N, C-alpha and C positions, 0 to 999 in steps of 0.2 A: 504492499500500499506504499509504504514512505519509500519511493523514487524521485530522480532527479524530472523538474518541468511539472511536478502536482502540483494542483492548486489545491490551497486550502485556507480557513478561517479560524485567525489569530485569538485563541481562549480567554488567555491570560496577561496580563501586565497591560500597560500602555494603547499599547496597538489591537487589543480588545477587539473583536466585532471588524475589524479589517481583513479583508483578500490578499493573502502571498502565496508566490511560487518557491516552492524547493530549487534554490540554486546548486545546493552543495553536502551532501552525506559529508559530516566532519565525521563523525566515529556510531554507538550504535543508539548514541541518549539522544545527541546535537546533531545541527542540520542548517543549510547558509538559506535567509530566504530574506525577501527581497516584493516589492509590487507597492502596494497602495501602504505598506506600512515603510518601516524603515528598512534597509541595506545591514543585518545584524546577525550575530550566533543565536538559536533558540530552541530551547529542546522540546521535542519532538511530541512529549504528554502537553503542553500548550496550545497543541494543532490540532485541528479539528480538518484532514481530508478531506475532500472533496471530489464527485466522478469526473471532471475535469482534466485533461492532461496538457499544459505547451510544448511543442517543440522545441528544445531550446538545450544548448549542449554545459557538459557539465561546466559550471566557473562563469555562465556568462557574464558579458557588461551591463549596466544597467539600460543604456539604450534597448538591446536587445529584449527584456525583458517585457519594459515599456509599448514595441513595439510590437509583441506578441499578446500582452493587454489591453490593448485598442484596438487587437483584430476580433479580443473575448469579448469588450464591450466595457470593458472595464477604468478608470484610470491610474495609472503609475501615480507614485509621488513623484511631486516633482520640485526640488529645491536648487538654492544657488551656492553655487560657492562660497564662500569666506572671505573678503577682501584681504585680503594681505595691509596691518598697518606698523609705523616702526612703533615699538617701545618708549615710553617717555623717560627720558635719563632723568637720573636723579642730580640736581648741583648741588654742590658742598654752598653754604656760608660762609664768607671771608667774619676773619675776628670783629671788622668795624659792623658786620650787623648785629654778631652773637652779645658783644656790648651793648649798641642800643637796644634790642628785645629784651637785654637783662637790665637794665632802666626801665622801660615801662614797668615791667615785673616790678620793681621796688618800687616804683611812684603808683602802681595799683594796688600795692600792699600795702604802703602811709595813709591812701583814700581809706581804707576799709577800714581800719586799726579803732576800736574802739578811741574817744576823746576821753581823756583826764580830765580832771578838773581840781584845781587846790584848795586843798580844806584852810582854816584860819589858822591851823598850826601851820602849817606849808608842807603837809606830806600832798602825797597824788594820790587821787581816789577814782578807781573808773564809772562813768556815770553810769554804768549799764546797771549799775547796785552791785556794788561793792560791799556798801555797806553794811543793807542787805544782809546780805551770806555774812558778814560778820557775827552780827546780830544775832542771824542763828543759829552760828558754830555756839556759841555761849550761851543760846538756850539747849542745846547741842546737850554741853557737857556739866550743863547742871543737873536737866533730865538724867543724864549717866550714874550721877553721885546719888540722885534722890534712888536707884531704882535699884543700884551696887549697897545704899545702907539698908532697903524694903529688905533685901537678900539674908542681909546680916542678919534681921532681928529675925527671921523666918527660920537661918539654919540654928540662933538659940534660942533652945525652949525654956521658957518662962516660969521663975517661980515660982 
């Protein structure tokens, strides 16, 4: 049933439900197909053979397969070849460009830093709430002391 020129329907994969022809038998599990599908290696379990057989030789070109498909009233897949393009080359930055970039980063860092204000005592504090966090730290210390005292009272039995 599997022979060169046999028309099949692909039942699995991206090209499922499209017709193809067997171009070459690679081994007992794989064949080379072409037609409405992409020209590629395919597992024979992914093909459903039909009654039709086209007259092509083993390893036929895509043009030969498309001519035979047109004779059957089918259209073969047509793709244009990729155009050759040049790879873009990376240009190294000069030392001047690197220093300019570093300066920009420093300026941005200075802009985004939280601003400082002076207390009456002359020490610097963050506007963002460093004073509040100081107060919270003191409260935390006091709560910790209270908890320790409570534990000591519970640990020592009363007489």
